[in-house]
C-alpha positions, -999 to +999 in steps of 0.1 A: -524+860+245-528+822+246-535+808+279-509+782+289-521+749+306-514+714+309-529+687+286-548+662+305-533+627+299-552+595+309-533+577+336-522+541+330-541+512+344-527+497+377-525+459+381-532+445+414-508+419+428-519+383+421-529+365+453-544+331+463-571+331+491-563+310+522-592+288+515-579+277+481-545+268+497-561+249+526-582+229+501-553+222+479-531+211+507-559+189+522-564+173+487-527+166+483-526+150+518-554+127+511-539+117+478-507+107+496-526+091+523-546+067+501-518+046+487-501+047+521-532+031+536-534+004+509-498-005+505-483+003+540-511+003+567-532-027+555-502-052+551-491-044+586-527-050+598-528-084+582-510-101+611-521-131+634-530-117+667-510-127+698-533-117+726-559-144+719-579-161+745-606-183+726-625-214+735-642-235+708-664-263+714-674-293+691-703-316+699-719-346+683-728-381+688-705-413+686-690-442+704-662-446+728-645-473+748-654-475+785-623-486+803-644-495+834-667-519+817-643-527+788-671-522+763-677-498+735-707-474+745-726-463+713-748-432+706-732-412+733-727-373+733-690-365+724-676-330+733-643-316+722-632-284+739-602-264+727-588-235+744-562-213+727-542-187+748-517-165+731-481-162+749-478-124+744-443-122+759-429-151+738-447-136+707-431-102+712-396-117+719-396-138+688-418-118+664-440-147+659-476-158+671-471-182+698-503-200+710-507-225+737-536-250+729-553-274+753-577-299+738-600-322+756-623-349+745-651-357+769-679-383+773-711-373+793-693-389+824-660-370+822-676-338+810-694-335+843-661-337+862-649-304+846-614-313+850-592-317+819-569-343+837-600-365+840-611-361+805-615-391+781-585-377+763-564-345+770-535-331+752-516-298+752-497-281+723-476-251+716-481-237+681-457-211+666-465-195+632-453-166+612-478-137+618-480-128+582-479-160+561-492-183+588-464-207+580-450-229+609-420-216+627-397-240+645-387-222+676-399-210+710-404-246+726-430-256+699-449-288+703-453-309+681-419-302+665-430-317+631-459-292+627-463-286+589-488-273+565-507-241+554-534-242+581-544-254+615-561-231+639-565-206+611-560-203+574-536-177+558-550-142+551-568-136+518-580-173+514-579-186+478-602-210+459-576-237+460-564-267+480-546-262+513-527-285+536-545-287+570-524-300+600-542-329+617-527-332+651-542-368+657-526-380+623-494-360+630-493-349+594-509-325+569-541-334+551-550-319+517-583-300+517-598-290+485-622-259+479-656-270+477-676-238+472-692-215+497-715-221+527-733-197+551-727-200+589-751-181+610-759-160+580-723-152+572-707-166+540-674-184+541-652-206+519-658-244+523-629-269+523-633-306+526-611-337+529-607-372+544-581-393+561-581-430+552-572-456+579-536-449+589-515-463+616-509-435+642-490-452+669-492-481+695-501-487+731-498-514+756-529-532+764-541-565+777-539-591+750-575-603+754-587-568+745-574-572+709-582-610+706-549-623+719-559-639+753-529-661+754-507-629+758-508-610+790-497-575+776-493-566+740-483-535+720-514-530+700-515-508+668-535-475+670-552-467+638-568-434+629-592-422+601-614-393+595-643-398+571-653-362+569-634-330+575-653-298+566-639-264+574-658-231+566-633-201+565-638-165+565-621-154+533-603-121+542-590-132+577-586-169+573-606-175+605-624-208+608-660-200+614-673-237+615-656-270+617-669-305+613-649-338+617-656-375+619-626-390+637-623-428+644-596-443+665-593-480+669-569-507+682-556-537+662-536-567+672-502-565+654-503-576+618-540-585+618-553-557+595-586-554+612-600-534+640-604-552+674-616-523+696-631-489+688-617-463+711-635-433+697-659-429+667-673-394+664-700-387+637-700-351+624-687-334+655-690-297+648-689-262+664-719-256+687-742-228+676-726-205+703-691-212+690-702-205+655-718-171+666-686-162+684-664-172+655-685-153+630-685-123+653-647-122+655-642-129+618-666-102+608-651-075+631-615-084+618-627-085+583-644-050+585-613-035+599-591-049+570-616-038+545-617-003+560-580+002+558-575-018+526-604-006+506-629+020+519-605+044+534-579+044+505-608+048+479-624+074+499-593+093+505-583+092+469-617+104+458-620+132+482-583+141+478-588+143+440-620+165+444-604+188+469-572+192+449-591+201+418-611+227+436-581+241+453-562+244+421-592+261+405-594+286+433-556+293+432-557+299+394-587+321+397-571+341+426-540+347+407-557+364+376-547+400+374-573+426+383-571+459+366-578+492+385-584+526+368 
């Protein structure tokens, strides 16, 4: 009798479910996030960081030698120290209300005698201005009680962001007009390189003032409306390229009086020779320019490039791990 039994059949292989490890998903998600973040930094964050600050409180000082008219002795004093002090204070409230950069500017010109008084009302010359500019383009904006109202040009207290190697129109407040400045190469200030722009102002009538006639060669006339003339034989501005901040300025202003219609100078009111930022002002301006430039370079270059590179690497690793984790594994 044949023994009955079952034939042993080999069981079919069992396939384990495909899974992706948590690590692979984390790496993939982080990589995608960084890839999305990179263009956002370059195209969204950086343009919004390139805005003129409104909370400024900066003092710049020019010094040099020159001549000035002493009203007490009625003589022109030569080879004297001339000091120009400019204080810029941002009007934060007005800026926030208008969406513009509103700066109040006080400028004094001092001789050794008036500088010791430390009072702008007793300075050789003193004027106040209120500048309003578009925070992105640096273009003048005519609002918010601006003074002067005819302000025009591409640059004054600063240049536009991303300065180009081309000519710009710089507003000369003494002239009351924009002066073309041409690109003239690069120059290092306190070890920091900037773009150099130069220009001149030929003798130009800039107004009139009432003076004794004898002062301008008209002794027979008691008082006379003398012509005020202005020239600037050498304007040099060195500008930080990314931010447009002026890290050094040198000017050679000359203001004179003429009798009406004579065509020649009778009195030299002010004649400054290469008045430029003091070393302390240069250091301060370079430090501010470098700090702002580094921030813009970080959000506009370093971070986007780094985020794109890291995001791409992490995404590739994550995808590789996900694909590997989803491969079927046979079990006996």
